[in-house]
Each structure stands twice: as C-alpha cells, then as structure tokens.
SERO-4910 file (N, C-alpha, C, O; in steps of 0.05 Angstrom, whole numbers):
BEGIN
 pado doro    nc1    nc2    nc3   cac1   cac2   cac3    cc1    cc2    cc3    oc1    oc2    oc3
  Met    A     18    -21      0     -2      0     -5     13     26      2      3     47     -6
  Trp    A     38     27     19     55     49     12     68     55     -9     75     79    -13
  Asp    A     73     35    -28     86     39    -51     60     49    -72     66     65    -90
  Leu    A     38     42    -70     10     50    -83      8     81    -81     -1     94   -100
  Val    A     14     92    -58     -1    115    -50     17    143    -61     38    151    -52
  Ile    A      2    154    -82     13    182    -91     -5    211    -74    -28    220    -74
  Phe    A     21    218    -60      9    239    -44      4    265    -62     21    277    -76
  Cys    A    -26    272    -57    -35    295    -79    -39    317    -61    -54    315    -41
  Ser    A    -24    343    -68    -28    361    -52    -48    383    -68    -48    387    -93
  Gly    A    -62    392    -54    -88    407    -67    -77    435    -73    -86    448    -92
  Val    A    -60    444    -59    -45    465    -60    -29    467    -88    -33    485   -104
  Met    A    -11    448    -93      4    445   -118    -16    439   -144    -11    449   -166
  Leu    A    -38    421   -139    -54    426   -165    -73    447   -172    -84    449   -194
  Phe    A    -77    465   -147    -89    494   -151    -63    508   -163    -71    524   -180
  Arg    A    -40    508   -161    -23    526   -172    -15    524   -198     -7    543   -211
  Ala    A    -19    493   -207    -15    489   -233    -37    499   -252    -32    509   -274
  Gly    A    -60    496   -244    -84    510   -256    -82    538   -253    -94    552   -268
  Leu    A    -71    546   -239    -71    578   -238    -50    587   -257    -54    606   -273
  Ala    A    -22    571   -255     -4    582   -277    -17    580   -304    -14    599   -320
  Leu    A    -30    558   -309    -43    552   -335    -56    574   -343    -51    584   -364
  Glu    A    -76    586   -326    -91    612   -331    -77    637   -334    -82    655   -350
  Ser    A    -60    637   -318    -40    661   -322    -26    663   -349    -21    686   -358
  Leu    A    -19    636   -364      0    641   -383    -27    648   -408    -26    665   -426
  Lys    A    -47    632   -402    -71    646   -423    -74    672   -427    -75    683   -449
  Cys    A    -76    683   -404    -85    711   -394    -64    729   -411    -73    746   -426
  Asp    A    -39    727   -408    -13    737   -423    -19    732   -448    -19    753   -461
  Cys    A    -25    711   -462    -26    708   -489    -53    732   -500    -53    738   -524
  Phe    A    -69    741   -485    -89    764   -487    -75    781   -486    -66    792   -506
  Met    A    -68    789   -460    -65    818   -453    -32    830   -467    -25    854   -469
  Lys    A    -21    813   -472      9    826   -482      0    832   -510     12    850   -520
  Thr    A    -18    822   -523    -19    831   -553    -32    855   -557    -32    865   -580
  Gly    A    -42    865   -540    -51    893   -536    -77    898   -543    -87    919   -550
  Ile    A    -89    874   -541   -125    876   -544   -133    894   -526   -126    894   -503
  Gly    A   -153    914   -540   -164    938   -524   -154    957   -527   -162    977   -514
  Gln    A   -135    958   -543   -121    991   -551   -133   1000   -572   -144    980   -583
  Val    A   -137   1019   -584   -144   1031   -602   -113   1053   -613   -104   1070   -597
  Pro    A   -102   1050   -636   -115   1025   -657   -104   1002   -648    -86   1002   -631
  Leu    A   -112    986   -655   -100    957   -649    -71    951   -656    -63    955   -679
  Pro    A    -57    944   -640    -24    942   -647    -20    921   -667    -32    899   -669
  Ala    A     -4    929   -679      5    905   -706     10    878   -698      5    858   -711
  Val    A     24    880   -673     32    853   -662      4    837   -664      3    820   -682
  Trp    A    -16    840   -649    -37    830   -645    -35    800   -635    -18    795   -618
  Phe    A    -54    776   -645    -47    750   -641    -25    740   -653    -11    724   -641
  Lys    A    -18    749   -680     -3    737   -697     27    742   -687     45    725   -693
  Gly    A     30    763   -674     57    771   -668     73    750   -650     61    737   -633
  Pro    A    102    749   -656    115    726   -638    128    732   -608    144    748   -600
  Val    A    114    708   -594    115    717   -561    148    725   -550    170    715   -555
  Asp    A    141    743   -537    168    761   -532    183    743   -506    171    728   -491
  Glu    A    208    748   -506    229    731   -492    223    730   -458    232    711   -446
  His    A    208    750   -444    195    751   -421    179    724   -413    182    707   -394
  Thr    A    158    727   -439    134    710   -435    144    677   -441    134    657   -433
  Ile    A    167    680   -460    178    650   -461    190    639   -437    186    616   -428
  Ala    A    201    654   -429    217    654   -404    197    638   -381    200    616   -371
  Lys    A    178    656   -377    156    651   -354    140    626   -364    136    608   -348
  Ser    A    133    625   -384    120    599   -398    134    574   -396    122    553   -391
  Leu    A    158    576   -401    179    550   -395    179    543   -364    174    520   -356
  Glu    A    185    565   -346    184    555   -319    156    549   -304    154    538   -283
  Tyr    A    135    558   -319    108    552   -316     93    520   -313     81    506   -297
  Leu    A    105    520   -343     99    485   -360    115    471   -341    106    450   -332
  Ala    A    140    479   -333    157    454   -325    141    447   -300    137    423   -293
  Ala    A    132    470   -286    114    459   -256     98    442   -265     99    420   -255
  Ile    A     79    446   -284     55    434   -292     63    404   -301     49    384   -295
  Arg    A     82    403   -313     91    378   -327     97    360   -305     88    337   -306
  Glu    A    111    366   -288    121    351   -263     98    343   -244     97    322   -232
  Glu    A     81    362   -243     51    354   -230     43    330   -240     42    310   -227
  Cys    A     35    334   -272     27    314   -287     38    288   -283     25    268   -277
  Val    A     64    289   -286     77    266   -282     71    251   -257     62    229   -259
  Arg    A     75    263   -232     70    259   -205     40    246   -202     36    225   -189
  Leu    A     23    258   -212     -6    245   -211    -14    224   -230    -37    214   -230
  Gly    A      7    218   -248      1    191   -268     -9    196   -295    -18    177   -308
  Met    A     -9    225   -305    -17    236   -323      2    238   -347     15    259   -352
  Pro    A      4    214   -363     28    219   -380     27    232   -407     47    241   -419
  Val    A      2    232   -414    -10    245   -439     -9    272   -434      5    284   -450
  Ser    A    -17    284   -421    -19    310   -408     12    323   -401     18    347   -403
  Ala    A     27    305   -393     59    308   -387     67    312   -407     78    334   -409
  Glu    A     66    293   -430     84    296   -457     70    318   -472     85    331   -487
  Thr    A     48    324   -472     37    346   -486     49    376   -474     53    396   -487
  Val    A     51    373   -451     65    399   -439     93    404   -455     99    425   -465
  Ala    A    111    378   -455    136    378   -467    136    385   -493    155    397   -504
  Glu    A    113    379   -504    105    390   -533    106    420   -541    115    430   -562
  Ile    A     93    432   -519     88    460   -527    118    477   -511    122    502   -511
  Glu    A    133    461   -500    155    480   -489    173    479   -513    187    499   -519
  Ala    A    175    454   -530    193    445   -555    179    473   -575    194    489   -587
  Val    A    155    473   -576    144    495   -590    154    526   -586    156    542   -605
  Leu    A    161    532   -560    167    555   -551    196    557   -559    208    578   -564
  Ala    A    204    537   -559    235    544   -573    238    553   -599    260    561   -609
  Leu    A    217    553   -611    220    566   -644    217    592   -639    197    600   -626
  Ser    A    235    607   -649    230    636   -651    203    650   -661    192    669   -651
  Asp    A    198    637   -681    165    648   -685    144    639   -679    124    642   -694
  Thr    A    143    627   -657    119    621   -638    101    647   -637    111    668   -628
  Ser    A     78    647   -644     56    670   -645     42    666   -614     41    645   -601
  Tyr    A     31    692   -608     10    683   -582    -10    673   -587    -22    664   -567
  Gln    A    -22    670   -613    -51    657   -621    -35    625   -620    -48    607   -611
  Arg    A    -13    622   -625    -11    591   -629     -7    583   -599    -17    562   -592
  Leu    A      8    598   -581     13    589   -552    -16    589   -541    -22    572   -524
  Gln    A    -33    607   -549    -58    602   -533    -77    580   -545    -94    569   -531
  Val    A    -74    574   -567    -89    543   -577    -80    523   -564    -95    504   -557
  Leu    A    -51    524   -559    -42    495   -547    -47    500   -514    -51    480   -500
  Leu    A    -47    527   -504    -55    525   -474    -79    512   -468    -80    496   -450
  Asp    A   -105    521   -487   -128    510   -487   -133    483   -491   -149    469   -478
  Asn    A   -118    476   -510   -117    445   -519   -112    427   -490   -128    410   -482
  Leu    A    -85    436   -478    -76    427   -456    -90    424   -436    -90    405   -420
  Lys    A   -110    454   -434   -129    447   -407   -149    429   -407   -156    417   -387
  Glu    A   -161    427   -429   -181    402   -434   -173    378   -435   -187    360   -428
  Leu    A   -145    374   -443   -132    345   -439   -129    340   -410   -135    318   -402
  Ile    A   -121    359   -390   -115    355   -359   -145    351   -355   -148    330   -343
  Gln    A   -165    362   -360   -188    361   -353   -198    331   -350   -208    320   -331
  Lys    A   -192    319   -381   -206    293   -387   -190    280   -366   -203    270   -348
  Glu    A   -167    277   -365   -144    254   -354   -149    253   -320   -143    233   -307
  Leu    A   -163    278   -308   -164    282   -281   -188    265   -275   -187    250   -256
  Lys    A   -207    265   -291   -229    245   -292   -223    220   -289   -239    207   -276
  Thr    A   -204    209   -296   -197    181   -291   -179    175   -266   -166    154   -262
  Lys    A   -181    192   -253   -170    190   -220   -187    189   -204   -210    197   -209
  Val    A   -180    180   -181   -200    181   -157   -177    191   -133   -153    183   -131
  Phe    A   -190    210   -118   -174    220    -95   -184    223    -71   -202    238    -64
  Leu    A   -169    205    -55   -179    202    -23   -174    227     -7   -153    238    -12
  His    A   -185    233      6   -177    263     26   -180    248     53   -199    234     61
  Val    A   -153    254     68   -147    244     89   -149    266    103   -132    284     99
  Thr    A   -168    271    123   -177    296    143   -150    298    160   -135    278    165
  Pro    A   -147    320    168   -125    337    188   -126    316    211   -106    303    216
  Asp    A   -148    313    224   -150    292    252   -134    271    245   -115    265    259
  Arg    A   -142    258    221   -129    232    218   -103    228    214    -91    208    221
  Met    A    -92    249    201    -63    254    191    -47    245    211    -28    231    204
  Arg    A    -50    248    234    -33    240    259    -29    210    262    -15    200    280
  Phe    A    -43    194    241    -42    165    249    -26    155    215    -22    131    209
  Trp    A    -20    176    199     -2    169    177     25    177    174     31    201    176
  Pro    A     44    158    170     73    160    172     83    180    149     78    178    125
  Thr    A     96    196    160    105    222    140    138    216    144    149    202    161
  Glu    A    149    232    123    176    230    128    194    246    155    215    240    167
  Ala    A    175    267    158    180    279    183    177    264    206    194    267    224
  Glu    A    154    246    209    151    225    228    148    201    225    129    188    233
  Pro    A    168    192    213    161    160    202    157    136    223    147    115    217
  Ser    A    166    144    253    155    124    269    136    134    288    138    149    308
  Leu    A    115    122    276     84    126    291     90    117    323     76    129    339
  Phe    A    105    102    331    104     92    355    129    101    374    132     93    397
  Gly    A    143    117    363    170    132    366    194    115    358    190     92    350
  Glu    A    221    126    361    243    119    346    246     92    370    248     68    363
  Gln    A    245    100    390    255     78    415    241     47    406    254     26    404
  Val    A    215     50    402    204     29    387    208     15    364    204     -9    360
  Arg    A    219     34    346    227     27    322    254     10    324    261    -11    312
  Gln    A    265     23    341    296      5    346    300    -22    360    315    -40    355
  Ala    A    276    -19    384    272    -44    394    261    -64    380    272    -87    380
  Phe    A    235    -59    365    222    -78    353    221    -67    323    202    -53    316
  Pro    A    243    -75    305    242    -71    281    222    -80    258    215    -66    238
  Ser    A    215   -111    266    200   -124    252    171   -113    257    153   -121    242
  Ala    A    166    -97    275    147    -87    279    135    -63    265    111    -57    267
  Thr    A    150    -51    253    153    -30    234    126    -29    218    107    -15    222
  Phe    A    132    -51    196    110    -54    174     81    -52    191     66    -33    186
  Asp    A     76    -73    209     49    -69    218     36    -45    235     12    -39    237
  Ile    A     60    -32    250     50    -13    256     43     15    238     25     31    243
  His    A     60     18    215     51     39    192     30     27    181     14     44    172
  Glu    A     21     -1    176     -6    -10    165    -25     -2    177    -42     10    165
  Ser    A    -26     -6    206    -47      4    229    -55     29    222    -78     37    218
  Gly    A    -32     42    222    -38     80    223    -53     87    197    -72    102    194
  Met    A    -41     74    179    -56     83    145    -82     71    145   -101     85    135
  Cys    A    -88     46    157   -117     38    159   -134     55    168   -154     62    156
  Leu    A   -127     65    193   -142     77    211   -142    109    200   -161    124    206
  Ala    A   -121    118    186   -131    147    169   -145    139    148   -152    158    133
  Leu    A   -153    116    139   -172    112    121   -195    103    123   -210     95    106
  Ala    A   -200    104    154   -228     94    162   -234     65    164   -257     57    164
  Arg    A   -209     47    167   -215     23    169   -207     10    190   -186     -2    192
  Gly    A   -227     12    211   -217     11    240   -212    -23    245   -193    -31    258
  Thr    A   -227    -37    236   -223    -64    233   -190    -76    227   -174    -87    242
  Ala    A   -189    -68    199   -168    -73    193   -140    -62    212   -120    -76    214
  Ser    A   -142    -37    224   -123    -22    243   -118    -44    262    -95    -53    266
  Val    A   -139    -53    273   -135    -69    302   -123    -99    293   -106   -112    306
  Phe    A   -134   -105    273   -115   -133    264    -85   -131    262    -69   -148    271
  His    A    -78   -110    250    -51   -100    249    -34    -92    276    -10    -95    278
  Leu    A    -52    -82    296    -40    -73    322    -37   -104    342    -21   -109    360
  Met    A    -55   -119    333    -52   -148    345    -25   -159    341    -10   -169    358
  Arg    A    -19   -156    312      9   -166    305     31   -152    313     53   -163    315
  Val    A     26   -129    319     48   -116    336     47   -124    364     68   -129    376
  Leu    A     31   -125    371     26   -136    400     42   -163    406     57   -168    425
  Glu    A     36   -181    383     48   -209    385     83   -209    382     98   -228    387
  Ile    A     89   -188    373    128   -186    367    129   -179    401    141   -195    415
  Gly    A    118   -158    412    121   -152    435    122   -174    456    138   -175    474
  Leu    A    102   -192    451     99   -216    470    124   -236    467    138   -246    485
  Ala    A    127   -239    440    152   -252    434    175   -249    445    190   -267    451
  Ala    A    178   -221    448    205   -208    463    206   -216    491    226   -225    503
  Leu    A    176   -212    506    178   -217    531    181   -248    536    192   -254    557
  Gly    A    173   -266    519    171   -292    524    200   -307    522    206   -328    534
  Ala    A    221   -289    501    245   -295    498    265   -289    524    289   -294    527
  Val    A    246   -276    542    267   -275    568    264   -293    587    278   -296    607
  Phe    A    239   -307    580    244   -337    600    237   -358    584    222   -375    593
  Asp    A    246   -360    559    249   -386    547    226   -391    535    228   -413    523
  Val    A    205   -380    532    177   -385    523    174   -374    499    176   -350    494
  Ser    A    170   -400    478    165   -389    452    137   -386    446    119   -398    457
  Leu    A    132   -367    425    102   -372    415     98   -389    391     75   -389    380
  Ala    A    118   -403    380    115   -416    360     99   -439    360    106   -458    375
  His    A     79   -442    345     64   -465    345     39   -464    368     23   -482    372
  Thr    A     39   -444    379     25   -436    404      9   -418    403     14   -403    384
  Asn    A    -13   -411    418    -32   -392    419    -25   -367    442     -4   -373    453
  Trp    A    -34   -345    450    -23   -331    468    -28   -343    495     -9   -344    511
  Ala    A    -49   -351    501    -58   -359    526    -39   -387    546    -36   -387    570
  Pro    A    -30   -405    530     -9   -417    542     12   -405    543     25   -409    563
  Ala    A     23   -388    525     46   -372    531     49   -350    556     68   -349    571
  Ile    A     28   -334    555     22   -321    576     22   -330    604     33   -317    622
  Glu    A     11   -355    608      7   -371    632     34   -384    636     39   -387    660
  Glu    A     54   -393    619     79   -401    628     98   -377    638    113   -380    657
  Ile    A     94   -353    623    108   -334    630    104   -321    654    122   -308    665
  Glu    A     77   -323    664     68   -309    688     77   -332    713     80   -325    737
  Lys    A     82   -357    704     94   -373    727    121   -365    727    130   -358    749
  Gln    A    133   -365    711    164   -361    714    170   -335    726    190   -334    741
  Ile    A    155   -314    723    151   -291    737    152   -293    765    172   -286    779
  Arg    A    128   -303    776    121   -309    803    139   -324    816    142   -321    841
  Asp    A    155   -343    801    180   -358    812    208   -346    809    227   -360    814
  Met    A    210   -322    801    234   -309    794    256   -303    820    281   -300    819
  His    A    237   -302    843    251   -295    868    267   -318    881    283   -315    899
  Lys    A    259   -348    867    273   -371    881    297   -378    863    314   -393    873
  Glu    A    301   -367    837    321   -368    819    346   -351    826    346   -326    825
  Ser    A    365   -366    832    395   -354    843    405   -335    821    417   -316    829
  Thr    A    401   -340    789    399   -324    774    391   -293    774    403   -272    769
  Trp    A    367   -298    781    351   -270    775    359   -260    804    365   -236    805
  Lys    A    360   -272    824    363   -258    849    385   -243    852    385   -223    867
  Ala    A    411   -252    834    438   -244    834    430   -209    822    440   -189    832
  Leu    A    415   -209    804    414   -184    780    406   -161    804    391   -166    823
  Pro    A    417   -139    799    412   -114    809    388   -108    802    384   -111    778
  Gly    A    363    -97    820    338    -94    817    315   -109    808    295   -101    796
  Cys    A    325   -141    820    309   -164    814    278   -161    818    261   -171    804
  Lys    A    273   -143    844    245   -143    849    232   -119    832    208   -121    830
  Glu    A    245    -98    821    237    -79    801    234    -91    776    217    -81    761
  Gln    A    245   -110    770    251   -126    743    216   -145    743    198   -147    726
  Gln    A    219   -152    763    198   -173    770    168   -155    764    150   -161    749
  Glu    A    170   -134    779    145   -117    777    137   -110    747    114   -110    738
  Phe    A    158   -104    734    154    -92    709    146   -115    691    125   -113    679
  Tyr    A    163   -138    689    147   -165    673    126   -170    682    109   -168    664
  Ser    A    115   -178    706     91   -183    719     71   -168    710     50   -178    701
  Gln    A     74   -133    712     53   -122    697     51   -124    665     31   -125    651
  Ala    A     73   -122    659     73   -130    630     58   -157    617     42   -157    598
  Ala    A     67   -179    630     44   -203    622     20   -202    633      3   -218    626
  Ser    A     13   -186    650    -20   -187    663    -35   -165    634    -56   -171    622
  His    A    -20   -145    629    -30   -128    608    -35   -147    585    -57   -147    573
  Phe    A    -15   -163    579    -19   -179    554    -46   -191    552    -64   -188    535
  Gly    A    -45   -210    582    -74   -223    585    -91   -209    578   -106   -218    560
  Ile    A    -97   -181    589   -124   -163    592   -123   -159    559   -144   -165    549
  Leu    A   -106   -151    544   -110   -147    511   -112   -173    499   -119   -171    476
  Lys    A   -108   -194    506   -118   -221    494   -148   -220    495   -162   -218    475
  Asp    A   -156   -222    519   -187   -225    525   -204   -208    515   -227   -214    508
  Ala    A   -191   -177    513   -208   -157    506   -210   -150    478   -232   -145    468
  Trp    A   -186   -148    463   -182   -152    435   -170   -174    416   -180   -179    394
  Arg    A   -151   -186    425   -137   -209    407   -154   -230    401   -151   -238    378
  Asn    A   -168   -240    414   -194   -262    411   -210   -254    394   -206   -264    372
  Tyr    A   -229   -239    396   -243   -227    383   -233   -222    353   -245   -231    334
  Thr    A   -210   -208    350   -206   -200    327   -193   -226    308   -197   -226    284
  Ala    A   -181   -242    318   -166   -269    313   -190   -287    302   -187   -300    282
  His    A   -213   -288    315   -233   -310    307   -259   -296    292   -281   -306    295
  Val    A   -254   -271    275   -273   -252    262   -294   -247    278   -315   -248    265
  Arg    A   -298   -242    300   -321   -229    319   -315   -202    320   -335   -188    319
  Gly    A   -295   -190    321   -295   -163    327   -302   -142    299   -294   -146    276
  Val    A   -314   -128    305   -317   -106    285   -313    -71    299   -329    -60    314
  Tyr    A   -294    -64    291   -286    -34    309   -290    -14    292   -285    -13    268
  Thr    A   -302      5    308   -305     34    292   -280     52    294   -259     49    307
  Glu    A   -287     71    279   -260     88    280   -247    102    307   -222    104    310
  Glu    A   -269    111    329   -264    119    351   -252     96    368   -234    102    384
  Arg    A   -264     63    366   -251     45    381   -226     36    375   -211     23    391
  Ala    A   -220     44    347   -190     29    335   -174     56    344   -151     52    352
  Ala    A   -181     80    343   -164     99    354   -159     92    378   -136     82    380
  Leu    A   -173     93    401   -167     85    430   -149     63    430   -131     61    446
  Ile    A   -152     41    408   -136     16    416   -103     21    405    -83      8    411
  Phe    A   -106     42    388    -83     45    371    -61     57    395    -37     50    398
  Asp    A    -79     79    411    -62     92    427    -53     78    454    -33     82    467
  Asn    A    -74     60    458    -63     39    476    -38     22    475    -21     17    492
  Val    A    -41     13    449    -19     -6    439      1      8    441     21     -1    451
  Arg    A      2     40    429     27     51    428     45     58    459     69     58    465
  Val    A     27     61    471     39     70    501     52     46    507     76     45    513
  Phe    A     35     22    505     45     -3    516     73    -15    504     89    -26    520
  Met    A     76    -14    483    102    -16    460    117     -1    475    135    -11    488
  Gln    A    111     27    473    139     43    485    147     34    512    171     37    519
  Ser    A    127     24    531    137     17    557    153    -10    551    175    -11    561
  Leu    A    145    -31    536    161    -53    531    189    -47    525    208    -58    536
  Ala    A    189    -26    502    218    -21    489    239     -8    507    262     -4    500
  Thr    A    229     -3    534    246      7    557    267    -12    564    290     -6    569
  Arg    A    257    -37    564    271    -58    574    272    -85    558    284   -105    565
  Leu    A    257    -82    531    261   -114    516    264   -100    487    257    -77    480
  His    A    273   -117    477    279   -114    448    274   -142    436    266   -160    450
  Glu    A    279   -146    407    277   -169    388    306   -179    387    312   -198    373
***
C-alpha cells in the first residue's frame, strides 16, 4: 500500500491550474487587445522573450505535477508545448490554442483519477518523512520487525478502516509478547497467546526462587515490570486479540483509535526493557 500511495497536494494542483490560466491571460493581454488602434503585433505576433521564459518555468511545474499524478499524455503534451516555444516564430495565437488544448486534456485525464482525502485529525495516524515512526524511535529500534504493521495500522486508521487497523495492532503486540517470552525461554511458535502468557506468568512468580535472577540488580523492580507486562498482555488477549483473530470483532474508527493509542503506549513501555 505504501508504494501505491501518491500524495496529491491540493495546493500544488491549484497552483498548476493557476499557472495555466496566467499564461493564457498573457496571450491576450500582451498582444495589446483593447488598445485603439489595435497594435500590429496582435495575436499573430511572436511571443516576447519574457513571456517565453515565464511559460517555460510554469510549464515545467505543470509537467512535473502531471507526471506525479500519473497523467503521461498531459505531461507529454506539456513537453511538446515547451519544444514549440523554442521556435523563434511562435505566435501568441498558437501558444493560446496550445494552452487551451492542454487545459481540456488535463481535465479529461483528471476524470480517470480518484482522490482520497485524509482529514487533518486522521493525518496523525499517517507516517510521513518528518514522522516516520508512529510509535516513536525507541520502539522502532527495539522492535524493527513491527514497523510494517505499525505503519499499516496507522494508514488503515487514517483511511477509516478500523477493524483492519486493530488486526495489524494485534500483530504488533505479538512481536512484543514474543520478546517478553524470550526473556523466560517461552516460545510463541506453534501456540496461541494463552498458554504462553500462563507460562510466562508462572516463571515471573518464581523469579525470586532462581539464584540467577536474585543476583541481578533491581530484581524486584524487574519482576514488577515483567509481571505488569504479562498481566497487560492477558487483558489485551481477552479484550481484543481473541475477537479479532476469530472474526468476531468489528471496530469503529473511535474504538480503533483508542486501541491504537493504548498499544502505542504499551509498546513504548516494553521498549524501555525489551527488544527483539
């Protein structure tokens, strides 16, 4: 999905249209229409150097936007107009006709596109270049294999796919549970959460009996951290994971957003002591 997304800036699209209309306006205004008597240059006169430079600058921006939005015919047509402007005898009349044709072509190609609008309040769930780690850099470094599902959960939520978002969040939690299990040599392979959590909790309760654990600094503090983590996994299993895995859970956007925030905070807590 990440590779299929093309970010469409409404501002850039507006500016491209504004640039096209500005060039068309120049084709009328710079010919002297409205003056009495009508200047000899009129429509058939050659385009002046300043207008050519402005046209090439604006057309390059329009062509770039057409390429980005997947409109190759329009982009190629812009390139053809740029080539025409390189001819010294290009008239205002010819440029105006070419720009009119380009405008109609862009309108036709835009009809083949479907644009999805992500509202500002949902954009916090969408990973960007400025904020690539939706759960924070510490989580990304501690659980790198969770990055895909973290991103997917956010993008699904931004696109109002609440149930799909929760599905990915449960996969994120499973990576965290696997990391917790590794501390106590409990594998999640070929088993579900329940027996793994039970075995982890059993070993946590017996930590004070193990000489290896007792010798570690802050043994009680670690036991408390692991105990709370295991307990939280048990709560999440009963509240969300079981329903999601067995096709019983359907989540609204609001509910999915709450789960997203809960999982984010929990994974951030795990990342302070655990890693893959």
